[in-house]
Each structure stands twice: as C-alpha cells, then as structure tokens.
PyMOL Python script that loads the backbone (N, CA, C, O; Angstrom):
from pymol import cmd

cmd.read_pdbstr("""\
ATOM      1  N   MET A   1      -4.062  19.975  -8.607  1.00  0.00           N
ATOM      2  CA  MET A   1      -3.677  19.129  -9.559  1.00  0.00           C
ATOM      3  C   MET A   1      -5.047  19.036 -10.429  1.00  0.00           C
ATOM      4  O   MET A   1      -6.020  18.777  -9.721  1.00  0.00           O
ATOM      5  N   VAL A   2      -5.357  19.205 -11.931  1.00  0.00           N
ATOM      6  CA  VAL A   2      -6.504  18.939 -12.613  1.00  0.00           C
ATOM      7  C   VAL A   2      -6.339  17.538 -13.600  1.00  0.00           C
ATOM      8  O   VAL A   2      -5.297  17.523 -14.256  1.00  0.00           O
ATOM      9  N   GLU A   3      -6.955  16.749 -13.716  1.00  0.00           N
ATOM     10  CA  GLU A   3      -6.835  16.264 -14.547  1.00  0.00           C
ATOM     11  C   GLU A   3      -7.973  15.362 -15.213  1.00  0.00           C
ATOM     12  O   GLU A   3      -8.866  14.850 -14.538  1.00  0.00           O
ATOM     13  N   LEU A   4      -7.861  15.210 -16.630  1.00  0.00           N
ATOM     14  CA  LEU A   4      -9.135  14.740 -17.209  1.00  0.00           C
ATOM     15  C   LEU A   4      -9.696  13.511 -16.989  1.00  0.00           C
ATOM     16  O   LEU A   4      -8.866  12.612 -16.853  1.00  0.00           O
ATOM     17  N   LEU A   5     -10.669  13.241 -16.925  1.00  0.00           N
ATOM     18  CA  LEU A   5     -11.434  12.230 -16.800  1.00  0.00           C
ATOM     19  C   LEU A   5     -12.378  11.587 -17.567  1.00  0.00           C
ATOM     20  O   LEU A   5     -13.277  12.268 -18.060  1.00  0.00           O
ATOM     21  N   LYS A   6     -12.326  10.018 -17.820  1.00  0.00           N
ATOM     22  CA  LYS A   6     -13.282   9.438 -19.347  1.00  0.00           C
ATOM     23  C   LYS A   6     -14.484   8.731 -18.712  1.00  0.00           C
ATOM     24  O   LYS A   6     -14.049   7.832 -17.992  1.00  0.00           O
ATOM     25  N   LEU A   7     -15.922   8.779 -18.687  1.00  0.00           N
ATOM     26  CA  LEU A   7     -16.861   8.100 -17.625  1.00  0.00           C
ATOM     27  C   LEU A   7     -16.721   6.551 -18.755  1.00  0.00           C
ATOM     28  O   LEU A   7     -17.039   6.581 -19.944  1.00  0.00           O
ATOM     29  N   SER A   8     -16.274   5.514 -18.158  1.00  0.00           N
ATOM     30  CA  SER A   8     -16.762   4.273 -19.124  1.00  0.00           C
ATOM     31  C   SER A   8     -17.972   3.830 -18.870  1.00  0.00           C
ATOM     32  O   SER A   8     -18.596   3.985 -17.820  1.00  0.00           O
ATOM     33  N   SER A   9     -18.391   3.147 -20.047  1.00  0.00           N
ATOM     34  CA  SER A   9     -19.957   2.499 -20.437  1.00  0.00           C
ATOM     35  C   SER A   9     -20.528   2.064 -19.202  1.00  0.00           C
ATOM     36  O   SER A   9     -21.741   2.245 -19.094  1.00  0.00           O
ATOM     37  N   LYS A  10     -19.932   1.534 -18.254  1.00  0.00           N
ATOM     38  CA  LYS A  10     -20.675   1.128 -17.137  1.00  0.00           C
ATOM     39  C   LYS A  10     -20.751   2.193 -15.458  1.00  0.00           C
ATOM     40  O   LYS A  10     -21.121   1.774 -14.361  1.00  0.00           O
ATOM     41  N   GLY A  11     -20.313   3.466 -15.767  1.00  0.00           N
ATOM     42  CA  GLY A  11     -20.443   4.450 -15.338  1.00  0.00           C
ATOM     43  C   GLY A  11     -19.356   4.850 -14.139  1.00  0.00           C
ATOM     44  O   GLY A  11     -19.406   5.585 -13.152  1.00  0.00           O
ATOM     45  N   GLN A  12     -18.201   3.860 -14.823  1.00  0.00           N
ATOM     46  CA  GLN A  12     -16.965   3.952 -13.923  1.00  0.00           C
ATOM     47  C   GLN A  12     -15.839   5.115 -14.307  1.00  0.00           C
ATOM     48  O   GLN A  12     -15.610   5.426 -15.476  1.00  0.00           O
ATOM     49  N   VAL A  13     -15.037   5.830 -12.945  1.00  0.00           N
ATOM     50  CA  VAL A  13     -13.702   6.503 -13.890  1.00  0.00           C
ATOM     51  C   VAL A  13     -12.917   6.161 -13.059  1.00  0.00           C
ATOM     52  O   VAL A  13     -13.400   5.669 -12.040  1.00  0.00           O
ATOM     53  N   VAL A  14     -11.515   6.275 -13.151  1.00  0.00           N
ATOM     54  CA  VAL A  14     -10.405   5.897 -13.101  1.00  0.00           C
ATOM     55  C   VAL A  14      -9.728   7.419 -12.338  1.00  0.00           C
ATOM     56  O   VAL A  14      -9.781   8.488 -12.945  1.00  0.00           O
ATOM     57  N   ILE A  15      -9.118   7.300 -10.967  1.00  0.00           N
ATOM     58  CA  ILE A  15      -8.399   8.043 -10.256  1.00  0.00           C
ATOM     59  C   ILE A  15      -6.934   8.130 -10.720  1.00  0.00           C
ATOM     60  O   ILE A  15      -6.127   7.212 -10.576  1.00  0.00           O
ATOM     61  N   PRO A  16      -6.678   9.262 -11.262  1.00  0.00           N
ATOM     62  CA  PRO A  16      -5.618   8.960 -11.727  1.00  0.00           C
ATOM     63  C   PRO A  16      -4.351   8.826 -10.992  1.00  0.00           C
ATOM     64  O   PRO A  16      -4.347   9.313  -9.861  1.00  0.00           O
ATOM     65  N   LYS A  17      -3.435   8.346 -11.349  1.00  0.00           N
ATOM     66  CA  LYS A  17      -2.166   7.319 -10.343  1.00  0.00           C
ATOM     67  C   LYS A  17      -1.758   8.418  -9.477  1.00  0.00           C
ATOM     68  O   LYS A  17      -1.842   8.336  -8.251  1.00  0.00           O
ATOM     69  N   ALA A  18      -1.244   9.616 -10.190  1.00  0.00           N
ATOM     70  CA  ALA A  18      -0.357  10.858  -9.262  1.00  0.00           C
ATOM     71  C   ALA A  18      -1.371  11.152  -8.217  1.00  0.00           C
ATOM     72  O   ALA A  18      -0.967  11.234  -7.057  1.00  0.00           O
ATOM     73  N   ILE A  19      -2.629  11.322  -8.468  1.00  0.00           N
ATOM     74  CA  ILE A  19      -3.781  12.190  -7.219  1.00  0.00           C
ATOM     75  C   ILE A  19      -3.765  10.749  -6.382  1.00  0.00           C
ATOM     76  O   ILE A  19      -3.500  10.875  -5.187  1.00  0.00           O
ATOM     77  N   ARG A  20      -3.980   9.589  -6.790  1.00  0.00           N
ATOM     78  CA  ARG A  20      -3.926   8.612  -5.768  1.00  0.00           C
ATOM     79  C   ARG A  20      -2.906   8.888  -4.909  1.00  0.00           C
ATOM     80  O   ARG A  20      -3.098   9.210  -3.736  1.00  0.00           O
ATOM     81  N   ASN A  21      -1.450   8.746  -5.595  1.00  0.00           N
ATOM     82  CA  ASN A  21      -0.192   8.930  -4.994  1.00  0.00           C
ATOM     83  C   ASN A  21      -0.539   9.925  -3.749  1.00  0.00           C
ATOM     84  O   ASN A  21      -0.772   9.537  -2.604  1.00  0.00           O
ATOM     85  N   LYS A  22      -0.530  11.039  -4.111  1.00  0.00           N
ATOM     86  CA  LYS A  22      -0.633  12.188  -3.045  1.00  0.00           C
ATOM     87  C   LYS A  22      -1.386  12.203  -2.051  1.00  0.00           C
ATOM     88  O   LYS A  22      -1.149  12.617  -0.916  1.00  0.00           O
ATOM     89  N   LEU A  23      -2.727  11.540  -2.665  1.00  0.00           N
ATOM     90  CA  LEU A  23      -3.980  11.793  -1.620  1.00  0.00           C
ATOM     91  C   LEU A  23      -3.465  10.603  -0.555  1.00  0.00           C
ATOM     92  O   LEU A  23      -3.844  10.564   0.616  1.00  0.00           O
ATOM     93  N   ASN A  24      -2.508   9.610  -1.174  1.00  0.00           N
ATOM     94  CA  ASN A  24      -2.349   8.249  -0.308  1.00  0.00           C
ATOM     95  C   ASN A  24      -3.326   7.284  -0.361  1.00  0.00           C
ATOM     96  O   ASN A  24      -3.579   6.527   0.576  1.00  0.00           O
ATOM     97  N   LEU A  25      -4.195   7.285  -2.022  1.00  0.00           N
ATOM     98  CA  LEU A  25      -5.764   6.439  -1.815  1.00  0.00           C
ATOM     99  C   LEU A  25      -4.902   4.966  -2.044  1.00  0.00           C
ATOM    100  O   LEU A  25      -3.849   4.757  -2.647  1.00  0.00           O
ATOM    101  N   ARG A  26      -5.614   4.247  -1.460  1.00  0.00           N
ATOM    102  CA  ARG A  26      -5.276   2.823  -1.504  1.00  0.00           C
ATOM    103  C   ARG A  26      -6.475   1.993  -1.881  1.00  0.00           C
ATOM    104  O   ARG A  26      -7.475   2.452  -1.329  1.00  0.00           O
ATOM    105  N   GLU A  27      -6.742   0.909  -2.644  1.00  0.00           N
ATOM    106  CA  GLU A  27      -7.658  -0.401  -2.840  1.00  0.00           C
ATOM    107  C   GLU A  27      -8.410  -0.681  -1.477  1.00  0.00           C
ATOM    108  O   GLU A  27      -7.846  -1.099  -0.465  1.00  0.00           O
ATOM    109  N   GLY A  28      -9.206  -0.512  -1.540  1.00  0.00           N
ATOM    110  CA  GLY A  28     -10.445  -0.702  -0.269  1.00  0.00           C
ATOM    111  C   GLY A  28     -10.944   0.768  -0.028  1.00  0.00           C
ATOM    112  O   GLY A  28     -12.166   0.893  -0.103  1.00  0.00           O
ATOM    113  N   ASP A  29     -10.230   1.895   0.246  1.00  0.00           N
ATOM    114  CA  ASP A  29     -10.580   3.211   0.865  1.00  0.00           C
ATOM    115  C   ASP A  29     -11.914   3.207   0.346  1.00  0.00           C
ATOM    116  O   ASP A  29     -12.317   2.636  -0.668  1.00  0.00           O
ATOM    117  N   ARG A  30     -12.683   4.056   1.329  1.00  0.00           N
ATOM    118  CA  ARG A  30     -13.846   4.114   0.834  1.00  0.00           C
ATOM    119  C   ARG A  30     -14.067   5.370   0.751  1.00  0.00           C
ATOM    120  O   ARG A  30     -13.702   5.999   1.744  1.00  0.00           O
ATOM    121  N   LEU A  31     -14.693   6.168  -0.359  1.00  0.00           N
ATOM    122  CA  LEU A  31     -15.115   7.374  -0.888  1.00  0.00           C
ATOM    123  C   LEU A  31     -15.999   7.573  -0.833  1.00  0.00           C
ATOM    124  O   LEU A  31     -16.689   6.605  -1.151  1.00  0.00           O
ATOM    125  N   ILE A  32     -16.995   9.131  -0.342  1.00  0.00           N
ATOM    126  CA  ILE A  32     -18.083   9.166  -0.759  1.00  0.00           C
ATOM    127  C   ILE A  32     -18.159  10.251  -1.912  1.00  0.00           C
ATOM    128  O   ILE A  32     -17.067  10.597  -2.363  1.00  0.00           O
ATOM    129  N   ILE A  33     -19.496  10.945  -2.554  1.00  0.00           N
ATOM    130  CA  ILE A  33     -19.295  11.747  -3.682  1.00  0.00           C
ATOM    131  C   ILE A  33     -20.423  12.491  -3.325  1.00  0.00           C
ATOM    132  O   ILE A  33     -21.437  11.956  -2.876  1.00  0.00           O
ATOM    133  N   PHE A  34     -20.275  14.004  -3.545  1.00  0.00           N
ATOM    134  CA  PHE A  34     -21.065  14.957  -3.269  1.00  0.00           C
ATOM    135  C   PHE A  34     -21.474  15.809  -4.687  1.00  0.00           C
ATOM    136  O   PHE A  34     -20.590  16.395  -5.312  1.00  0.00           O
ATOM    137  N   SER A  35     -22.473  15.818  -5.004  1.00  0.00           N
ATOM    138  CA  SER A  35     -22.801  16.505  -6.496  1.00  0.00           C
ATOM    139  C   SER A  35     -23.612  17.831  -5.986  1.00  0.00           C
ATOM    140  O   SER A  35     -24.417  17.795  -5.055  1.00  0.00           O
ATOM    141  N   ARG A  36     -23.256  19.107  -6.796  1.00  0.00           N
ATOM    142  CA  ARG A  36     -23.683  20.280  -6.182  1.00  0.00           C
ATOM    143  C   ARG A  36     -23.666  21.152  -7.917  1.00  0.00           C
ATOM    144  O   ARG A  36     -22.623  21.597  -8.396  1.00  0.00           O
ATOM    145  N   GLY A  37     -24.770  21.223  -8.488  1.00  0.00           N
ATOM    146  CA  GLY A  37     -24.997  21.525  -9.721  1.00  0.00           C
ATOM    147  C   GLY A  37     -24.191  20.623 -10.941  1.00  0.00           C
ATOM    148  O   GLY A  37     -24.588  19.463 -11.054  1.00  0.00           O
ATOM    149  N   ASN A  38     -23.387  20.945 -11.614  1.00  0.00           N
ATOM    150  CA  ASN A  38     -22.472  20.075 -12.238  1.00  0.00           C
ATOM    151  C   ASN A  38     -21.234  19.783 -11.808  1.00  0.00           C
ATOM    152  O   ASN A  38     -20.439  19.376 -12.655  1.00  0.00           O
ATOM    153  N   LEU A  39     -20.768  19.929 -10.339  1.00  0.00           N
ATOM    154  CA  LEU A  39     -19.771  20.031  -9.856  1.00  0.00           C
ATOM    155  C   LEU A  39     -20.023  18.813  -8.955  1.00  0.00           C
ATOM    156  O   LEU A  39     -20.914  18.689  -8.114  1.00  0.00           O
ATOM    157  N   LEU A  40     -18.545  17.468  -9.480  1.00  0.00           N
ATOM    158  CA  LEU A  40     -18.486  16.520  -8.144  1.00  0.00           C
ATOM    159  C   LEU A  40     -17.208  16.783  -7.576  1.00  0.00           C
ATOM    160  O   LEU A  40     -16.187  17.370  -7.935  1.00  0.00           O
ATOM    161  N   ILE A  41     -17.769  15.876  -6.122  1.00  0.00           N
ATOM    162  CA  ILE A  41     -16.851  16.173  -5.180  1.00  0.00           C
ATOM    163  C   ILE A  41     -16.595  14.709  -4.556  1.00  0.00           C
ATOM    164  O   ILE A  41     -17.457  14.079  -3.942  1.00  0.00           O
ATOM    165  N   LEU A  42     -15.132  14.209  -4.834  1.00  0.00           N
ATOM    166  CA  LEU A  42     -14.659  13.024  -3.907  1.00  0.00           C
ATOM    167  C   LEU A  42     -14.221  13.128  -2.218  1.00  0.00           C
ATOM    168  O   LEU A  42     -13.564  14.077  -1.790  1.00  0.00           O
ATOM    169  N   ARG A  43     -14.539  12.375  -1.642  1.00  0.00           N
ATOM    170  CA  ARG A  43     -13.967  12.987  -0.196  1.00  0.00           C
ATOM    171  C   ARG A  43     -13.712  11.514   0.276  1.00  0.00           C
ATOM    172  O   ARG A  43     -14.585  10.695  -0.013  1.00  0.00           O
ATOM    173  N   ARG A  44     -12.430  11.020   1.085  1.00  0.00           N
ATOM    174  CA  ARG A  44     -12.315   9.888   1.847  1.00  0.00           C
ATOM    175  C   ARG A  44     -13.150   9.716   3.162  1.00  0.00           C
ATOM    176  O   ARG A  44     -13.389  10.614   3.969  1.00  0.00           O
ATOM    177  N   VAL A  45     -13.488   8.615   3.228  1.00  0.00           N
ATOM    178  CA  VAL A  45     -14.492   8.582   4.545  1.00  0.00           C
ATOM    179  C   VAL A  45     -13.230   7.695   5.838  1.00  0.00           C
ATOM    180  O   VAL A  45     -12.926   6.503   5.811  1.00  0.00           O
ATOM    181  N   GLU A  46     -12.812   8.570   6.674  1.00  0.00           N
ATOM    182  CA  GLU A  46     -11.798   7.999   7.285  1.00  0.00           C
ATOM    183  C   GLU A  46     -12.191   7.086   8.367  1.00  0.00           C
ATOM    184  O   GLU A  46     -13.094   7.359   9.157  1.00  0.00           O
ATOM    185  N   GLY A  47     -11.506   5.999   8.398  1.00  0.00           N
ATOM    186  CA  GLY A  47     -11.659   4.862   9.530  1.00  0.00           C
ATOM    187  C   GLY A  47     -12.843   5.025  10.067  1.00  0.00           C
ATOM    188  O   GLY A  47     -13.573   5.663   9.309  1.00  0.00           O
ATOM    189  N   GLU A  48     -13.457   4.654  11.265  1.00  0.00           N
ATOM    190  CA  GLU A  48     -15.172   4.611  11.006  1.00  0.00           C
ATOM    191  C   GLU A  48     -15.869   5.940  11.045  1.00  0.00           C
ATOM    192  O   GLU A  48     -17.040   5.947  11.426  1.00  0.00           O
ATOM    193  N   GLU A  49     -15.396   6.861  10.761  1.00  0.00           N
ATOM    194  CA  GLU A  49     -16.296   8.230  10.027  1.00  0.00           C
ATOM    195  C   GLU A  49     -17.463   7.438   9.606  1.00  0.00           C
ATOM    196  O   GLU A  49     -17.328   6.376   8.999  1.00  0.00           O
ATOM    197  N   SER A  50     -18.639   7.950   9.927  1.00  0.00           N
ATOM    198  CA  SER A  50     -19.864   7.654   8.949  1.00  0.00           C
ATOM    199  C   SER A  50     -20.346   8.701   8.374  1.00  0.00           C
ATOM    200  O   SER A  50     -20.323   9.818   8.892  1.00  0.00           O
ATOM    201  N   VAL A  51     -20.932   8.387   7.008  1.00  0.00           N
ATOM    202  CA  VAL A  51     -21.215   9.063   5.997  1.00  0.00           C
ATOM    203  C   VAL A  51     -22.308  10.091   6.426  1.00  0.00           C
ATOM    204  O   VAL A  51     -22.458  11.159   5.832  1.00  0.00           O
ATOM    205  N   LEU A  52     -23.127   9.671   7.585  1.00  0.00           N
ATOM    206  CA  LEU A  52     -23.595  11.040   8.011  1.00  0.00           C
ATOM    207  C   LEU A  52     -23.388  11.923   9.331  1.00  0.00           C
ATOM    208  O   LEU A  52     -24.166  12.632   9.970  1.00  0.00           O
ATOM    209  N   SER A  53     -21.906  11.572   9.504  1.00  0.00           N
ATOM    210  CA  SER A  53     -21.449  12.630  10.363  1.00  0.00           C
ATOM    211  C   SER A  53     -20.615  13.454   9.180  1.00  0.00           C
ATOM    212  O   SER A  53     -19.917  14.361   9.634  1.00  0.00           O
ATOM    213  N   ILE A  54     -20.586  13.330   8.126  1.00  0.00           N
ATOM    214  CA  ILE A  54     -19.823  13.739   7.015  1.00  0.00           C
ATOM    215  C   ILE A  54     -20.681  14.681   6.390  1.00  0.00           C
ATOM    216  O   ILE A  54     -20.260  15.785   6.045  1.00  0.00           O
ATOM    217  N   LEU A  55     -22.004  14.274   6.198  1.00  0.00           N
ATOM    218  CA  LEU A  55     -22.990  14.854   5.669  1.00  0.00           C
ATOM    219  C   LEU A  55     -23.953  16.144   6.513  1.00  0.00           C
ATOM    220  O   LEU A  55     -24.700  17.005   6.048  1.00  0.00           O
ATOM    221  N   THR A  56     -23.543  15.819   7.962  1.00  0.00           N
ATOM    222  CA  THR A  56     -24.395  16.904   9.034  1.00  0.00           C
ATOM    223  C   THR A  56     -23.074  17.807   9.660  1.00  0.00           C
ATOM    224  O   THR A  56     -23.227  18.593  10.596  1.00  0.00           O
ATOM    225  N   GLN A  57     -21.627  17.543   8.927  1.00  0.00           N
ATOM    226  CA  GLN A  57     -20.821  18.259   9.873  1.00  0.00           C
ATOM    227  C   GLN A  57     -20.856  19.590   9.413  1.00  0.00           C
ATOM    228  O   GLN A  57     -19.913  20.121  10.000  1.00  0.00           O
ATOM    229  N   PRO A  58     -21.598  20.744   8.442  1.00  0.00           N
ATOM    230  CA  PRO A  58     -21.480  21.594   8.056  1.00  0.00           C
ATOM    231  C   PRO A  58     -23.043  22.424   9.088  1.00  0.00           C
ATOM    232  O   PRO A  58     -23.336  23.603   9.286  1.00  0.00           O
ATOM    233  N   VAL A  59     -23.644  21.236   9.480  1.00  0.00           N
ATOM    234  CA  VAL A  59     -25.211  21.703  10.656  1.00  0.00           C
ATOM    235  C   VAL A  59     -24.579  21.648  11.746  1.00  0.00           C
ATOM    236  O   VAL A  59     -25.141  22.120  12.733  1.00  0.00           O
ATOM    237  N   ARG A  60     -23.470  21.163  11.867  1.00  0.00           N
ATOM    238  CA  ARG A  60     -23.081  20.998  13.380  1.00  0.00           C
ATOM    239  C   ARG A  60     -22.257  22.349  13.291  1.00  0.00           C
ATOM    240  O   ARG A  60     -22.341  23.031  14.313  1.00  0.00           O
ATOM    241  N   GLU A  61     -21.697  22.725  12.558  1.00  0.00           N
ATOM    242  CA  GLU A  61     -20.786  23.997  12.809  1.00  0.00           C
ATOM    243  C   GLU A  61     -21.636  25.248  12.767  1.00  0.00           C
ATOM    244  O   GLU A  61     -21.055  26.255  13.173  1.00  0.00           O
ATOM    245  N   LYS A  62     -23.032  25.420  12.317  1.00  0.00           N
ATOM    246  CA  LYS A  62     -23.641  26.378  12.280  1.00  0.00           C
ATOM    247  C   LYS A  62     -24.422  26.196  13.874  1.00  0.00           C
ATOM    248  O   LYS A  62     -24.618  27.117  14.667  1.00  0.00           O
ATOM    249  N   ILE A  63     -24.688  25.145  14.013  1.00  0.00           N
ATOM    250  CA  ILE A  63     -25.167  25.106  15.553  1.00  0.00           C
ATOM    251  C   ILE A  63     -24.283  25.615  16.583  1.00  0.00           C
ATOM    252  O   ILE A  63     -24.717  26.316  17.497  1.00  0.00           O
ATOM    253  N   LEU A  64     -23.082  25.298  16.476  1.00  0.00           N
ATOM    254  CA  LEU A  64     -22.180  25.914  17.601  1.00  0.00           C
ATOM    255  C   LEU A  64     -21.769  27.022  17.754  1.00  0.00           C
ATOM    256  O   LEU A  64     -21.501  27.621  18.795  1.00  0.00           O
ATOM    257  N   LYS A  65     -21.650  27.610  15.770  1.00  0.00           N
ATOM    258  CA  LYS A  65     -21.821  28.878  15.662  1.00  0.00           C
ATOM    259  C   LYS A  65     -22.668  29.938  16.470  1.00  0.00           C
ATOM    260  O   LYS A  65     -22.236  30.892  17.116  1.00  0.00           O
ATOM    261  N   LEU A  66     -24.092  29.512  16.264  1.00  0.00           N
ATOM    262  CA  LEU A  66     -25.297  30.496  16.789  1.00  0.00           C
ATOM    263  C   LEU A  66     -25.224  30.032  18.247  1.00  0.00           C
ATOM    264  O   LEU A  66     -26.013  30.555  19.033  1.00  0.00           O
ATOM    265  N   GLY A  67     -24.370  29.114  18.693  1.00  0.00           N
ATOM    266  CA  GLY A  67     -24.814  28.892  20.357  1.00  0.00           C
ATOM    267  C   GLY A  67     -25.894  27.938  20.767  1.00  0.00           C
ATOM    268  O   GLY A  67     -26.291  27.813  21.926  1.00  0.00           O
ATOM    269  N   ILE A  68     -26.328  27.288  19.750  1.00  0.00           N
ATOM    270  CA  ILE A  68     -27.760  26.241  19.957  1.00  0.00           C
ATOM    271  C   ILE A  68     -27.304  25.275  20.829  1.00  0.00           C
ATOM    272  O   ILE A  68     -26.382  24.529  20.499  1.00  0.00           O
ATOM    273  N   LYS A  69     -27.943  25.189  22.099  1.00  0.00           N
ATOM    274  CA  LYS A  69     -28.005  23.914  22.887  1.00  0.00           C
ATOM    275  C   LYS A  69     -29.242  22.875  22.415  1.00  0.00           C
ATOM    276  O   LYS A  69     -30.263  22.988  21.737  1.00  0.00           O
ATOM    277  N   ARG A  70     -28.449  21.604  23.295  1.00  0.00           N
ATOM    278  CA  ARG A  70     -29.388  20.484  22.907  1.00  0.00           C
ATOM    279  C   ARG A  70     -30.925  20.685  23.647  1.00  0.00           C
ATOM    280  O   ARG A  70     -31.993  20.269  23.198  1.00  0.00           O
ATOM    281  N   GLU A  71     -30.676  21.567  25.113  1.00  0.00           N
ATOM    282  CA  GLU A  71     -32.042  21.560  25.435  1.00  0.00           C
ATOM    283  C   GLU A  71     -32.644  22.710  25.013  1.00  0.00           C
ATOM    284  O   GLU A  71     -33.620  23.084  25.663  1.00  0.00           O
ATOM    285  N   ASP A  72     -32.150  23.612  23.708  1.00  0.00           N
ATOM    286  CA  ASP A  72     -33.034  24.459  22.766  1.00  0.00           C
ATOM    287  C   ASP A  72     -33.924  23.827  21.945  1.00  0.00           C
ATOM    288  O   ASP A  72     -35.095  24.119  21.706  1.00  0.00           O
ATOM    289  N   VAL A  73     -33.053  22.669  21.421  1.00  0.00           N
ATOM    290  CA  VAL A  73     -33.830  22.246  20.718  1.00  0.00           C
ATOM    291  C   VAL A  73     -34.813  21.096  21.002  1.00  0.00           C
ATOM    292  O   VAL A  73     -35.626  20.653  20.191  1.00  0.00           O
ATOM    293  N   GLN A  74     -34.617  20.655  22.325  1.00  0.00           N
ATOM    294  CA  GLN A  74     -35.782  19.984  23.030  1.00  0.00           C
ATOM    295  C   GLN A  74     -37.016  20.762  23.434  1.00  0.00           C
ATOM    296  O   GLN A  74     -38.136  20.253  23.478  1.00  0.00           O
ATOM    297  N   GLU A  75     -36.712  22.196  23.766  1.00  0.00           N
ATOM    298  CA  GLU A  75     -37.534  23.227  24.058  1.00  0.00           C
ATOM    299  C   GLU A  75     -38.439  23.118  22.662  1.00  0.00           C
ATOM    300  O   GLU A  75     -39.587  22.681  22.594  1.00  0.00           O
ATOM    301  N   ALA A  76     -37.671  23.598  21.630  1.00  0.00           N
ATOM    302  CA  ALA A  76     -38.416  24.016  19.989  1.00  0.00           C
ATOM    303  C   ALA A  76     -39.485  22.899  19.821  1.00  0.00           C
ATOM    304  O   ALA A  76     -40.673  23.136  19.603  1.00  0.00           O
ATOM    305  N   VAL A  77     -38.792  21.304  19.979  1.00  0.00           N
ATOM    306  CA  VAL A  77     -39.496  20.452  19.370  1.00  0.00           C
ATOM    307  C   VAL A  77     -40.959  19.913  20.319  1.00  0.00           C
ATOM    308  O   VAL A  77     -41.986  19.602  19.715  1.00  0.00           O
ATOM    309  N   SER A  78     -40.905  19.878  21.330  1.00  0.00           N
ATOM    310  CA  SER A  78     -42.006  20.295  22.551  1.00  0.00           C
ATOM    311  C   SER A  78     -42.979  21.386  22.131  1.00  0.00           C
ATOM    312  O   SER A  78     -44.174  21.190  21.909  1.00  0.00           O
ATOM    313  N   TRP A  79     -42.462  22.348  22.059  1.00  0.00           N
ATOM    314  CA  TRP A  79     -43.571  23.253  21.783  1.00  0.00           C
ATOM    315  C   TRP A  79     -44.062  23.255  20.643  1.00  0.00           C
ATOM    316  O   TRP A  79     -45.215  23.649  20.470  1.00  0.00           O
ATOM    317  N   THR A  80     -43.177  22.751  19.482  1.00  0.00           N
ATOM    318  CA  THR A  80     -43.757  22.440  18.222  1.00  0.00           C
ATOM    319  C   THR A  80     -44.930  21.225  17.995  1.00  0.00           C
ATOM    320  O   THR A  80     -45.875  21.249  17.207  1.00  0.00           O
ATOM    321  N   ARG A  81     -44.552  20.169  18.943  1.00  0.00           N
ATOM    322  CA  ARG A  81     -45.748  19.203  19.034  1.00  0.00           C
ATOM    323  C   ARG A  81     -47.326  19.568  19.890  1.00  0.00           C
ATOM    324  O   ARG A  81     -48.506  19.263  19.712  1.00  0.00           O
ATOM    325  N   LYS A  82     -46.543  20.394  20.889  1.00  0.00           N
ATOM    326  CA  LYS A  82     -48.096  21.065  21.867  1.00  0.00           C
ATOM    327  C   LYS A  82     -48.757  21.678  20.916  1.00  0.00           C
ATOM    328  O   LYS A  82     -49.980  21.536  20.933  1.00  0.00           O
ATOM    329  N   ASN A  83     -48.027  22.678  19.633  1.00  0.00           N
ATOM    330  CA  ASN A  83     -48.616  23.715  19.233  1.00  0.00           C
ATOM    331  C   ASN A  83     -48.996  23.027  17.701  1.00  0.00           C
ATOM    332  O   ASN A  83     -49.597  23.887  17.057  1.00  0.00           O
ATOM    333  N   ARG A  84     -48.849  21.804  16.934  1.00  0.00           N
ATOM    334  CA  ARG A  84     -49.749  21.145  16.027  1.00  0.00           C
ATOM    335  C   ARG A  84     -50.795  21.745  16.037  1.00  0.00           C
ATOM    336  O   ARG A  84     -51.730  21.366  15.332  1.00  0.00           O
TER     337      ARG A  84
END
""", "prot")
cmd.dss("prot")
cmd.show_as("cartoon", "prot")
cmd.util.cbc("prot")
cmd.orient("prot")
C-alpha cells in the first residue's frame, strides 16, 4: 500500500486511515522511525519492547549466525584492555 503524505508546518504527518486500520494502529501506540538516506521507516514498538532491543536486533542476529558466545566477547574485552 502506498500513500502520499504531506508534512505540516510543525513537522507532523498523518498516517492514512486505511494504513492505520490495516496495521491496527491505535491512539497512544508507540512508533519508532528509522532513516536511511532519503528513506523513512516507521515501526510499532510492541508492548514492553525497548527501542534499544529493536536497534540491536540485527547485531544480535549476526552474532548468533557467527556463533559468537558471551565468553568470546569477554575474552576480547579483556585482551583489548590488557593490550591498549
């Protein structure tokens, strides 16, 4: 679904009703906005989910894929501190 929005003088946009209904967005829902180049992405923050957990998700996925363990990170930090 694609909609054209207009930025208000206060920097606000209105999410069109059709999109709000489709995504079940309600007044008071928390959203996070990402920007990449000239692209803006809005995402709902679910329940007690934190903004930090959303932002670090790609890093956690990469760490899991690489098989890096907590002990590996602790060793790397210790080594770095020792060899500064």
